[in-house]
LUMVO-840150 format. One record per residue (C-alpha): residue number from 0; residue in one letter; x, y, z. Coordinates in steps of 0.001 Angstrom, whole numbers, plus 500000, padded with zeros to 6 digits. Layout:
residues N
+-----+------+--------+--------+--------+
:  nr : rest :   east :  north :     up :
+-----+------+--------+--------+--------+
: NUM :    A :      X :      Y :      Z :
...
+-----+------+--------+--------+--------+
***
This chain:
residues 52
+-----+------+--------+--------+--------+
:  nr : rest :   east :  north :     up :
+-----+------+--------+--------+--------+
:   0 :    M : 512543 : 501232 : 493416 :
:   1 :    L : 510726 : 498107 : 494579 :
:   2 :    K : 508514 : 495947 : 492394 :
:   3 :    S : 505325 : 494097 : 493421 :
:   4 :    K : 502953 : 491833 : 491516 :
:   5 :    I : 499206 : 492224 : 491265 :
:   6 :    T : 497538 : 488985 : 492352 :
:   7 :    T : 494011 : 487609 : 492585 :
:   8 :    I : 492368 : 487745 : 496021 :
:   9 :    G : 488903 : 486198 : 495800 :
:  10 :    N : 487013 : 488176 : 493136 :
:  11 :    S : 489344 : 491166 : 493546 :
:  12 :    S : 492958 : 492037 : 492799 :
:  13 :    G : 495610 : 493018 : 495311 :
:  14 :    I : 499271 : 493921 : 495631 :
:  15 :    V : 501500 : 491802 : 497850 :
:  16 :    L : 503909 : 494010 : 499823 :
:  17 :    S : 507253 : 492616 : 500943 :
:  18 :    R : 508316 : 492598 : 504597 :
:  19 :    E : 510761 : 495406 : 503699 :
:  20 :    V : 507915 : 497640 : 502471 :
:  21 :    L : 505730 : 496819 : 505492 :
:  22 :    N : 508610 : 497730 : 507814 :
:  23 :    K : 509248 : 501041 : 506028 :
:  24 :    L : 505540 : 501925 : 506251 :
:  25 :    H : 505435 : 500789 : 509914 :
:  26 :    V : 502418 : 498575 : 509198 :
:  27 :    E : 501605 : 494905 : 509533 :
:  28 :    R : 499032 : 492485 : 508164 :
:  29 :    G : 495506 : 493796 : 508800 :
:  30 :    D : 496487 : 497486 : 509039 :
:  31 :    E : 494996 : 500050 : 506668 :
:  32 :    V : 497067 : 501987 : 504149 :
:  33 :    F : 495949 : 504895 : 502008 :
:  34 :    L : 496500 : 505565 : 498303 :
:  35 :    I : 497103 : 509199 : 497426 :
:  36 :    E : 496736 : 510178 : 493780 :
:  37 :    T : 499698 : 512263 : 492617 :
:  38 :    S : 500737 : 513700 : 489266 :
:  39 :    N : 503018 : 510649 : 488849 :
:  40 :    G : 500466 : 507978 : 489797 :
:  41 :    Y : 499705 : 506822 : 493350 :
:  42 :    E : 501588 : 506948 : 496634 :
:  43 :    I : 500965 : 504413 : 499435 :
:  44 :    V : 501035 : 505917 : 502938 :
:  45 :    S : 500292 : 504512 : 506388 :
:  46 :    Y : 498378 : 507555 : 507676 :
:  47 :    D : 495075 : 509151 : 506713 :
:  48 :    P : 496070 : 512305 : 504789 :
:  49 :    E : 492640 : 513856 : 505500 :
:  50 :    F : 492929 : 513410 : 509291 :
:  51 :    E : 493502 : 516727 : 511035 :
+-----+------+--------+--------+--------+
***
């Protein structure tokens, strides 16, 4: 399990992802990620789950 902190970004809040997490998701700064609601909370994925 990896831990991240919620931080202030302007008037919003955001989660800072470590380089390790970015590498595992195959994303970099500026890319979009998607949050999927699951029975255990949320899952972060690097693909659009609704894209066919």
